[in-house]
N, C-alpha and C positions, 0 to 999 in steps of 0.2 A: 647494524644487523649482527646477530650472534647465533651461529648454528649450533652452539652448545644447548640451546633451548629449543624444544620442539614447538612451543607456543609462547608468544609474548603478546601481552595486551598493554598498550601504551595509552593511558588516559582515555580509555574507551567509555563513551557515554551513549545512552540510548534514551530518547524521549519519544513518548507517544502523546502528541499534542502538548498540553501544558504539564503532563506528568513525566517526571524523570524516573525511569525504571532502573537504570544503571548509571552511576554518577562517577565519571572520571576514574574508572577502575584500572589499575596497573598490576600486572602479574607476570611472572616468568615461571614456566614449567620446564624443568630440566629434561634432557633427552631420556626416553624410555622410562618415564615415571607414571605411576598411578596417582592421579589427582582427583580428589573428591571436592565438589562444590557443595557446601552444606549451609543450610539456613532455614528459617521458617518460611511459610508460604508468603509469596509476594516480595521476597527479599532481592530478586533479580538474578537468581542462579540459572534458571532455565533460559531467560532472555540472553544472558551471557553465553550460554552454550550455543544457542541458536545464532548469535552473531559470529561465533567462531566457525560454525558450519556454513555460514552464508545465507541462512534462511531468514535472518533479520538484518536490515541495513544498519550500519553504524552511523549515529548522528554526528559524533566527533571522535577523534582518536584513530589509532591504527591497530591492526591485528597482523602479526607476523607468524608464519609457520615455517619452521626450518630456516629461519633467517630471511625469508622472502615476504615482502609486504603483500598480503592477499586481500586487503580491505575492500577493494573494488572488484574482486574476482567472483564469478559464480561458484556455487558449491562444487561442481564437477571438476573445477580446476584448482582446488585448494589442497588436495591430498588428504582430505578427511572423509570419513564415513560416519553416518549417524544411525544409531539404533534407537528407534522410537519406543516410548512406553507401551504403546498398543501392539508392538511388533510389526503391524502392517503387512502381514503375509498375504499373497494373492490367494484367495480361497479356491480358485479353479485350477491352480497349479500344484503339482505334487512337490515334495520337499526338494527333490533334485532340481526341478525347473525353477523353483523359487530362488534357490541359491545361485543358479546359473543365469538368472535373468539379466543382471547388469552386463555379463559377458555377451549375452545375446544382443543387447542394445549396442554393443561395440562391434558387432559383425563377426564375432568369433564362431567358427563352425561348431555344429552340434556335438560331434564326437569329442572335440577338444574341450569345449566348455563343460560337458558332462563329466569328463575325466577330472577336470579341476574342481568341479562342484563336489564330486565324491571325496576328493582329498580334504576339502574343508568340512564336509559332513563328518568325516572320520576324526578331524581335529576336535570336534565338539561331541564326539561319541554318538553320532546320530546316523551313521552310514546304513544301519539295518532298516531305517525308516524312510529311505530315499523315495520309495514309490507311494508313500502315504500322503493324503491331503491334510492340510492344516486342521480341519475339523476332526480328524482321527487322532490328533495328538493332545497330550496334556498341556497345561500352561507352561510348565518347565521345558517340555520338548519343543513347543513353538518358539520359546525364547532362544533355545540353542540353534534352531534353524535360522532365526533372524540374525543371530550373532554370526553364523557362518556366511550368510548373505552379505553382511556388512564387511566381513574380513576378506572376502574373495577379491575385492578390489585392491587389496594390499595397501591400505591407507597408511599414511605416516602417523595419523592421529585418529583414534576411534572415540566417538562421542556417544555417551549413553545417558538417556533421559529417564531417570528413576527406573532402571531396568528390573529391579527386584520387587517393586511395590505390589505386584499382583500375585506373588508367590506366598505359600504358607511358610511359617517360620522354619520348619525343618529343611524344606527345599531351598529357602533363601540362603541358609548357611552353606549348603552344598554348592549352590550356584556361585556364590561369592568366592568360594575357594577355587572354583573352576575359572572364573574370570581372572583372578589373580595369577593362576597358573598360565593361562593363555597370554596374559600381558607380558609375563617374564619370558616365556618361550619365544614369542614373536618379537620381543625387543622394541615395541612401539609404545607410545604414550596413550593411555586411556584417560579420558576426562569424564567423570561420572557424577551426575547430579543426584543428590539424595536429600531427604529431610531426616534420615535416620543417623543419629550420632554413633550408635554401635556399628552400623555399616561402614561409616567413614573411618572410624578408628581401626576397624579390622582390616580394611583394604588399602588405605591411602599411604603413599609415600609423602604426599603433600596434601594437607587438609586445609581448605580455604573456607572460612566461616564468614558468611555475608549477612548483612542486615540493612534494610532501607536502601538497597542499591549500591552499597559500598562494602569493601572488604574490611572486616573488623580485626581479623587475625589470620595469618597463614603460617604453615610450617609443618614439620613432622607431627603426627598425632600425639605422641608422648609429650612433646614440648608444649603443644596447645593445652593438653589436659593438665600437665603439671604446673604450667605458668599461664593461666588465662589472663588475657590483657585487660579485661574489664568484668564488671558484675554481669553484664549481658552474656559474655562468653562463658563465665563460670556457671551461670544458671542454665544456659542453653545446652552446653555440652553435658551437663548433668553430673551427679556424683559429688557435688560441692555444696557446702553450706556457706551462704554469704551473710556476713554479720557486720554491724557497725561497731567500731571501737573508738577510743579517744584519738587514735592515729588515723582513722579513716576506715574504709571498708576492707574487710579481710575475706579470704576464701579458705575454707578448711575442708579437705576431702572427707566425705562421710565415712569411708572405710578406715580413716585415721582417728575417728572419734570413738569414745567409749561411754557406756552408761554407768554412772556412779563415780566415785572418787578413785582415780588411778594414781599409783605411786609416782611422784615426780611430775604429774600433769599440772601445768601452771595456769591454764585458762579453762573457764567453764561458763555455761549458761543453764538456767533452770527453767523447767516447764512441766507440762503434763503430757503423758503418752497419748497421742492422738490415734495411732494405728500401729499394728504389728503385722508385718508381711513375711511369711515364710517363703524363701526363695531357693530352697534346696541346700546348697553348701553355706548360704548366708541367710541372715535374718535382718530385715530392715525395720528399725524402730523409729517412727516419726513422732516428734514432739511439737506441741503448740507452745510458743513462748509468749511473754507478756505483751509484746507489741503486735500480736496477731500473726506474726510470721511463723513458718514451720521449718524446722531443722530436722536432721535425721542422723542416725548412726547405722552403719551397715556392719554387722557383727558376724564372725564365724559362728556356725550353728552351735558348736560345742560351748562357746563362751556364753551365748545367749541362754541356752537351756541349763547352764550351771547356775544362773541367777535370773530367771525370766521375770519380765514385767508385764503389766496388764494395762489396757486402755483406761485412762482416767487417773493413773498413778502418778504422783509427783516424783520427778527424777531430776538428776543433774547430768548434763552432757559435758564431757571433759575432753581436752586435747592438749598436745604438747606444743610449746613455742616453735619447735623446729618444723612443725607441720603447717604453720601459718604462712599464707601467701598474701602479700599486700596487693590490693587492686588499685589501679589508676582511678 
């Protein structure tokens, strides 16, 4: 047992009948970290989160929280709180009573629990909405109330199941900033399940990429992005071209590629422009190459418009040897 880690998974397996949803997963989450579990649908990330919470029984292995083995403990005794994707607010209770509900269940007097609930509503900038019902709030406001309700129990670990998926892109960016701020201020670990690569890279101290019930790679987001462990990671994280060479598969970041011959560029592939996407500061140029694969370059807008290309045009994609990452 090591109290340096808020959560430890030791060869954790979950089977549903003959189906293995999570297969001997081991992971250590350091104290006060923001950890994102990332992967495609069905990869086991939500099942892993639910086992940490105690909402799914572990088939094999152990779960430790703060150095204590909690594998057989009910959710209420684990020191965790879970914020569900649906928010699950009580529709007949106002915001204040929604946040105070768990304190009411513990027998805390109304004056005291309301005082504490107002403190946590203030923490998420929702104190002025204390008397409103959930139906009178926007999706983002409901999420903040659900977050305050989860935090009022003062958990050691907060578990979040795709908490931003229902929000529009602008609000999603604002709320992820708020979640990161709260995590740092409270000094507790957040474990956040997402299928969004951008979300995980923006928020995580530890990014864990799962596929087929196993962890394929974990580490700081920059390490995972710069040094993907496999072709699956490079493709799933995005922003990489995966190409075969005589030495094996390589990954090259799309923003390190150029269209046309670049001085000193040692490697290239030829194809035809399949699509051009204007993305504001950058322009993405996709190429169809001979083997039916698609590769791309992401260019600064000034570079692209200095020498634009059109769909159907034959072009060459080039990159430097120093930007090649060999894949296992």
